[in-house]
N, C-alpha and C positions, 0 to 999 in steps of 0.2 A: 409203753409196750417195748419189750426188749427186742433188739435186732435179731433176725433169724440167722442161722448158720450160713445160709445162702447169701444174705445181704452182707454179712461180715466178710465172706470169701470174695464177693464181688468188689467190695470196697478195697480189700487188701490187694487184689489183682490190679485194680485201677490205679492204686497208689504205686505199684511196681511199674506199670506201663508209663506213667506220667514222665519220669525223667528220660526214659528211652524215646518216647515220642518227641520230647523237647530236643533231644540230641539229633534225632532224624530230621526234624524240621530245620535245624541249623545247617545240616549237611545237604539237604535236598529241598526242592520246591514243595510247597504244601500240596500241590496237585499230584506230584509223584508219590508222596507219602500216603495220601488218601487213596490213590489208585492201587498202591501196593496193599494197603489194608483191606480194600475191597476184594482184591484177588484172594487174599488169605481168608477173609471171612466167608466168601462164597465157597471156596474150596473146603473149608472146615465144615460148613453146613452140609454140603453134599456128602462129604466123608461120614460125618456123624449120623446122618440119616441113613446112608447105605449100610453102615456098620451096626445099625440098631442102637446106637448110643442115644440118639434123639428120635422122637416121633415126628411125624409131619406137623402135629400141633405145636411141638416144641420149636420147630423151625419157623412156623408162622408167628409164634410169640416173639422170637428174636427179631424177625423182620418187622413186626408191628412196633416193637420198642424202638428199633432203628428209625422207622418212618416217623414215629411220634417225636423222638429226640431231634431229628433233623428238621422237623417242622417248627419246633420251638426255637431252634437256632435261627432258622430262616426268618422268623418273625422279627428278630432283633437286628437284622442287617439293613443297612441303608439301601434304598432302591438303586439298583445298578451297581452295587459294590462288588468288586471282584477280588478284594483282598481278604475276605472272610473275617474281617474285624468287626466287632459290634458297632452299631451306630452310637455315637456318644453325644 
């Protein structure tokens, strides 16, 4: 099955963000970068919903994906790990 236009766009955007996030992680603590991303994401969701760009269902879908992705990541962390690195 061929990737949809959305999945291609999502992959392209993710690829653009990767070097930027890597640079930010070298300049700031992981906690600072993640907190800043959280601020941006929450603000963007509120704006998009208020402006009619996204529906409530769209916002819920983004939050559900975020919850799902963070749960998968959490499963691979060592108990009590604070460095955010996968258990090896």
